[in-house]
N, C-alpha and C positions, 0 to 999 in steps of 0.2 A: 502854147498852153498849158503851163505847167501848175492845173489844178489838181494832179491826182489823179484824173479820169485815166481811163486804158481807149488807147484809139485806137478805132478800129481799120478795116483794109481802106476806108475811102478816107481817110482824116476826120472823120465822125465820134462822136464818142461812143465809145462799145456798150451795146446794152447790160444792164448788168447780170452779172454771173456768166458773163463770155470771156473775161479775163482768161490770158493762156495761160495754162497751168504752169505752178514754179513758180510765176512771177506774184509778188506780193500773198503768198499763201498766209490763212490764218495758222499760227502753232498750232492752236486748238483743234482746229481741222484736220492737221496731218498729222495727229495724236490719233482721232478718232479713226479715221482712215487706216490706219495701220491697226488697230486693236486685232485681237485674235474673234471679238464677239461682232466688231462689224465685219469681218472679214468671214465667219460665218453667215451672219444676216444675209450678204450680198450673195454668195454662194449658194446657200440654198432656195434663196428666190430667185435666182438665175438658172439656177439647174429645174426647179419645178418648172419654172416657165416657159425653161424650153421645149420640157416634155410636154404641156399642155399643149404648143405651137405644134409639134411634130404631130402628136395625136389628133387636133386640129387638120393641118394639112394633108394627112392621110387619109381621111374622110371626106374633107373637101376636094381632092384630087382622083378620089377612088370615083365618087360620083360624076364628076369630071370625064372621066377615063368610062364608064362604064355609058354616059352620055358618046361618045366617041365613037367605041368600040362594040356596045352591044346593044344598039337601039332599041332591038326587038324585045331583050328582056324587060328594059321599062315601062314598055307597051305595052304588056300582059294585064289585065282588067283581072282588077280584084275590089271584090265588093261590089259589084255593078258596072258601074259607069265609070268608076275612077283607075287610073293604071298605078304600076307599082313606081312608075318615077316620080308621081306624087308623092308617094306615102317615105320614098327614100329622098325627096328635095324636103321634105317637113323634116325629115327624122335630121337631116345635116343643121337646119335652123335651129332643132331644140337642142343637138347637141353641141351647138356652139355658147347656146345659153347654159344649158349644162357645167360645160366647164368654166364660163365665169362664176356661175354659181359654187364651183368645188375651189379656183382660184379665191374666191373673199371669203369662205369658210375659211380658208388657209390662212390668207392674211389677217383675217380677224384676232385669230387663235395665234400660231405658232409665230408668226412674224412679228405682231404686235409684242408677243412676250420678249422674242426676242431684243425687238425695239427698246421698250419698257427697261429690259436688265441693259441696255448699251446706254440710255437714259440715266439709271439710277448708278451705274461704274464713273460718268462721266461729270455728277453731279447737275443736271438739268431735269 
């Protein structure tokens, strides 16, 4: 099979985009990947995503920790029949939505601006 297709581990054609890095890489793609604008975009996006991920993990595992170690606190009745645990659980869900909204807002402003700058630099 010398049709130019990359073969996967089992001898079948590999899915598009899964070729081993470094083999038959487009020089334009390599040039873009080395550019400072691309490095800035990837760096900022990665740092921001990790920051939001860590915040979510703190809130989620904080809630799980409360369930594990202080059930009595979560059982406290607030506002009649609802317990504090219910409100904290709803907060965890709403916090996840909030972080998603923050990421979308940043992606639609800062990351899109960096991406557009990158496209202009490379003429696409």
